[in-house]
N, C-alpha and C positions, 0 to 999 in steps of 0.2 A: 909337359902339363899331362896330368893324368883325368883319365876318362872312363867312368864304367856306367854302364847301364843295368838298370837293376841289380847290384850290386851282390855275388857270395857272398857267403860269413866270411870268406877268407878273405877275400876281395875288402869287406869291409872293415878289416883287421889289417890290413897294409893300408887301409884310411887313414883308421885312427893310430898307427905307427908314423903314418907322413905329419899327423899334427890336426885332424881334422875330428872335433869331438861328437862321438856318439849321436848327440841328441842333435847335432848337425846333419848327420847323416840320417837319420829319423825324417826330422822336418822335410827334404828332400824327396822322402820315397811315400810321405802322408797326403793322399790325392788331395786332400780337404786343407793343405796350411795355404797359408794367403802368402803374396808375394812383400817380401820387404828387402831393406838393406839393414845391419849389422857392423857396425865400424868398433874397434878395439886398436890397442896399439899392435898387438899381433899378428892380425888377421882382418880383412873384409871376407864377410859372407852377405849372398845377394839368393835372393831365393824369386826366379820370376817364372811367370807359366808359361808354357810355349805350346804351340798348337798342335794336334799331332790328328792323320788321317787314318783310319782302322776303316777301309771300305767293307767288310765283312759283320760289323759290328752292327748293333741295333742301333748305336749313336756314331754315326760314322767319323764326326769331327767333334772334336774334344781336346782340351788342355790339359797338360800335367805339369808338375811341377819340376824344374831345373834349378838344382842348386850348386852356384859359383862361388868357392871358398879362393882367396887368394891369399897365401900362407908365405910369408917371408919370397922368396923366388919360384915360387909354386904355384900353380894356378888349378885346381883339381875341379872337373864338374860330375855332378852324381845327379842321374833322371831313371827313374822307374822302369822306364822304356829305352832302348837305345833310337838314339837318333843320330841323324847326318849331318845334325845342324856344325859338326866342325871339319865336317870335309873338305869344305871349302878353303878356310884356312890353312889343313895340313897337308893337301894336298896339291897347295902352289894357285890357286885360283887368285887370289889378288896379288899379286908382283910383290906391293910393298905391306904384304900382313906380315909382321914377325909375331912367333906365339911368344917370343922373350918379351914383348912388350906386354904387359900381364892386363893392364887397363884398355888398351889401344883392343885387345883381344874381346874382351869385356864387351868394349861398346860397338864391336862387330857383332856379337850373338845378340845382344839388343836391338842392331839392325838386321838381321838376319830373322828373327824371329817376327819383326814388323812387317816385314817383306812377306814370309809366308801366311801372316794374318792374313794380310790381303790379297795373296794367291786364293787361300781356303772360302775366305770371303764372296769372292770372285765364282768359284766354282758351286759355293753354297746356294748364291743369288742363279745362278744358269740355272740348279735342279730344282729350284725352290719354281721357277718359272715354267718349267718342262712339267711339272707334275701338276702347277695350275690349269696347264694347257691342256692338257690332259683329263682334268675333273671339269672345265668349261666344258669338252667334248662331251663328257659321259652324263652328267649331270643339268639339269636347268633350276636347282634347287637355288634361289637367290638370298637365302639365309646364312647357306655355306658360303656361296662365294661372296656377299658383303662379310664375313667372319676372316677368311681371308684377308679382305683390304687391310681390316684392323691388325690381324698378324702380323704384316708388313709395315706398321707404324712404327716407329720406336718406341722402345720399353721405358723409358725414363724422359718425359716430356720436361719441357721448360715451367718457371712456376708461373701463375698468371700475371700477366701486366697490373699494376696499382692502379688506382682508378686514380685520374688526376683532376686537378681541380679547377 
């Protein structure tokens, strides 16, 4: 299993020598790239977004693309940022996880990504509630408090129900 975080030019050349096209490497490094899967006779390319926590950043919780290329008996991952998402399968945390089982390892990466999303959402909720509590104590501005209620609402609402006849 090859793994690159923010690959150097030498590492990018090695990836190309392993059979990964430069376009796919660039997709993995492009912050605006959308998740998808492409399959061919020779390879399977999967691009997902993984959550990252950068406490010193203005936006402490974000996502970054992670590319997974399955080429023959190789699985190659490329991400702009170093991620410890592969730590558990490579250090033996999961006894029955074999890195030679390429698709099983890929499914594990999906599972680990989902778990991390849920954990970060819990952290965001705790932080938001703490800020709201401090805000309520520091101000009595009704409009601002009303706005906070709407901020916590779902961003995408279901379509309105059709009238019944």
